N, C-alpha and C positions, 0 to 999 in steps of 0.2 A: 734220166730221173723219173721216178714214179710219182708224179705230182697229181694229186686229185683236186686240190683247191689251191689256187694261186691268188693271194691277196696283194693288192697294189695300193700303196699310200700315194695318192696323186699329188703333184706339185707342178711348179712352173718348168723347171729344168731337170731336176734330179729326182727320180722315183725310187721308192724303197719297195722291194719285192719280198714276199714271204710265202714259201710253198710248203704245204702239208701233204703227207701221204693220206691214203684212205683211212689209216688207223689214227690219224691225227698227229703223227710225228713230223717234226720239222725236217725237211730235206733240202731246203733252199733258203738262203738269205743273201740278197744281192742288191746293190745300188746300181742304177742304170740311168743314163742320160736320155733325154726326150727323143733325140734322133735315133737312138739304139733300141727303143722300146718295141716298136712294131716288128722290126727284123727278128728280135729275140722271141717275141710271141709267135711269130710265123713258124719257127722251127720246133716249137714245143709240141709234144703230143696233146691231143684234145683233152681239155680239162675245164673246170669251172674257174672263171676269173671274177674276183669279187673286189668291189671298190666302195668307198663311201659315196653317197649321192651328193656331189658337190660340183663346183664349176668345172666343166669339161668332162664330167663323168658320162654323160649321155653320148658325147662324141666318141670317147674311147670305147664305150660299150658297143656302139654300132660298128666300129672298126674291128673289134675282137670277134664279133659275130660273123663278119665277112671272112675272117680267117678260120672259121669253123668251130670256134670255142663257144661255150655257154657263158654269157656275161650276166652278172648279177650286181645290183646296187643295194646298199643298206643305208638307212637313215643314220646320220652321225650319232643321234641320241641313243640308238641301240648298240652302238659300238663302244661308247665311252665306258660302260660298266666293266668291259673286258680288258681295259688298259691296266697293266700291272705297274706298280710303283710310279716312277717319273714318266712324264710324257715326252716321247721323242719319235722320230720317224720309224725306227725299228720296232718300238713297242706298239705304235699305232698299226703297223702292217700286221703284226702278230695278233693284235686285238681284232682286226677285221677278219682274219682267218678263223679265229676262235668263234666269233659271232656267227659267221656263215655256217659253221658246223652244227649250230643249234637247230633241232628239228622244228621248233615253233617259230623260227625267225621269219619276219616279214620283209619282203624285198620290194624295191621301188621299180615300177615298170619303166622300160626304156622308151624315151620319147623319139618320135620320128623327126626328120628335119623340118617339115612343115609345121609341126606343133611348136618347135622351138622358135621358128620365125614368127609365128602368130603371137606367141608369148612375148617376143621381143617388141612387137608393135605395141602391145599393152604396156610393157615396162617403159617404153619410150614416151608413150602418152602420159603415163603417170609422172615421169620425170619432168615433162614440159608443164604439167599442171602445177607441180611443186615450184618450178621456177616462176611461173606466173604469179602464184600466191606470194612468193618471196619478194618479187619486184613490187607488187601491189602494196604489200605491207610496208616496204621501205618508203614508197611514195607517200603513203598515208602519214608515216612518221615525219617526213620532211614537211608536208603541208601543215601538220599539227603544230610543228615548231614555229610556223609563220602565222598561226592563229586560225587555220582553216580546218574544220572537221566535217567529214561527210558520212553519210549512212553506209552501212555495210553493203557489200555487193560490188560487182565490177561496173555496172552502168552508172550508178551515182558518182563513182570515182572518175570515170571518163568525162561525165558531164561537168563536174567541178573543174577538172584540169582544163577542159576545153574553154570554159568560161574565163578562167584565170589567164589563159594564154591570149585571149582576145583583148585583155587590158594591158596595153603596152607600157603604162606608167607605173603600175603597182609593183613590179619586180624588176630587179637588175637583169642585165643580159645574161649573166652567168646562171642565175636561178631559172630563168626562162629556158635556157638551153638544156639545163638539167631536166626540167619537166618534159620538154619535148623528146629528149632522148629516152627517158624512162617510159613515157607513153608509147613511143615507137617500139621499144623492146617488148612491151606487153602485147602490142598488136602483132609483132613478129612471132612471138611465142604462141599466140592464139591461132595464127595461121598454121603453125606446125601441128598444134593439137587437132585442128579441123582436118588437116591432111591425114594424120594417123587414124582419126575416127572414120574418115571416108574409106580408107583401106580396110579397116576392120569390118565396117558395115557391108562393104562389097563382098567380103568373104562370107559373112553371115547370110547375105541374100542368095548366095549360090550353093551353100551347104544345106543339104536336106535335113540333117540332124538339128542344125541351128534353127531352121524355120519351124520345125516341129516343137521344140521346147520353148520357143517364143510365144506359144499359145498360152503358157502359164502366166497368170497375172503376176507382175513384178519381175519378169525376165525379158530384157530387151536384147538387141544385137550385141552390145558390149558384153553383157553377162553370158549370153549363150556362146559366143565365140571363145570367151575365156574358159568356160567349162569344158568345151570340146578340146581345146588345146591342152588343158591341165589333166583332164581325166584319162584321155586315151581310150583304151578298151574298158567299157563299164563293167565287164565281167571280172576285172581285177579286184572288184569289191564284192564281198559275199552278199550284201543286201544294201538297201538304202540307208540304213542306220550306220553301216560302216563308212559309207560315202560322206554322210553328214559329220561323223566323228573325224574323218580325215580332214574335213574343212574346219574343224574346231568349233562346231555349232552344238555340241552336246555338253552336258554338265561335267565338271571335274568331280572326282570322288575323293573323300577322305574318310573312308569307312574302316571300322575295326571292331573286333569282338561281336560281330553279327549286327552291329548298329550301322545303318546306312546314313551317310551324310553327303548330300549333294551340294556343290558350290556353284559358282558362276560357270559360264562356258569355258572350255579348255583353251580356246584361241590357238589351237595347234594348226599346222598346215599353212596354206597360202593366205596371208592376211588380205591381199588385194582382192582375191576371188571372194573371200568371206565378206569383205566390205561391199562388193558389188551386190551380192545376194541380200545383204541387210538393207542397203539403200533401196533396192528394188522392192523389198517387202514393205518398207516404210511408205513408199509411193503407192503401193497397192492398198495399204490400209487407209490411206486418205480418201479413196474412192469406194471403199467396201460398202458404205451405206447405200450406194446406188445400185447394188446388185442383190438378188434374192437367192442365190445358190447357197448350198450348204457351207462351202468354203468361206464365203464372205461373212455369213452369220457366225461361223466358228471364230473367225478373226475378230469380229466385233465383241464377241463374248470374252475372248482373251483380253482385249483392251479393258473391258469393264472389271474383270476379276484380277488381272495381273499387272495392269498398267501398260502404257504405250510402248516403252522400251522392251519389256519382256515379251510382249505380244509380237513385236517386230522380229525379234530373234526366233520366236517360236514359228512364225510364218516362214522365215528364211530356212529354218530347219525342215519344215514341211515341204517347201519348194524343192530343196535339195533331194529329198527322198523321192518326190514325184518325178523329178528330172532323171534320177538314176533308173527308176522303173521304166520310164519311157524309152530310154536309150538301151538298157539291158534287154528289154523284151520287144524292142522295135515297135512300139505302140504310139498312138496319137493321144493327145490330152483329151480326157473325157471328164468334164466337170460333173460333180454329183448334184443333182437337183434336189430341192427340199420337198 
């Protein structure tokens, strides 16, 4: 078979394959089970293997590269316009092949194992935080039904529950047991969060790139490690603006007829990484008045002219561009003096 591009619609057990020749003619349509995929790919002549960037795609890409093929991944949003008529596995695989043949198509870089492991730590931490918030909110609701309201934040909640548990007459044994168990669950989840953060900070303290970009105001070990894990090779991006656009920190456009209309930020890409950059920028803005460098004065001027929220996003965008320049050009952070 003269296959130039092999598109694979990934799944749990049954994969749909679609092979095109160099001229774009279909030469292969095949369904194959998971256990048969790698042996089949191993006997194929060297070709481009294309998949949507989804769960498992990075693993399969690394395996195909080991077998000597060129593995490529496409964002699903770029594949969807090529799906003809109804959606099914065969149409999806054909659409992937069609999209891969476009000369202007953008491909997703393949992540190494350590990058995925580091991202997993961040995802697990985020999951634990969501569980802590959910349990805390449920506990607040139970207490409010009993006539007790506490201030926002974890510490006031712990303080109130601890005070109520010391009063052995106020509640029945069932409700006291409920409070103790929920409080114990929150403490257990917090220990897991601390454990994951310790591992992330350990990586950030040993990685030279993480240590360099932490010199930027608003970038700590969590943000630095998340960027290193997500970005991969910074030269995959043409410039700093492409990197900030990949993070969804640039305006959406709805322009037509030569009239330019800019909307809010696009919010594309990794929402977790974007939120870390924005929270870091917000923290940096709170202390900007204590510094005299150009960056701090620029930030304060943005707050005056555009408001706190827009200034925060603008600073996050600026931080993303600075971080890309530092990593792509292997430089240290050099603040501009006024």
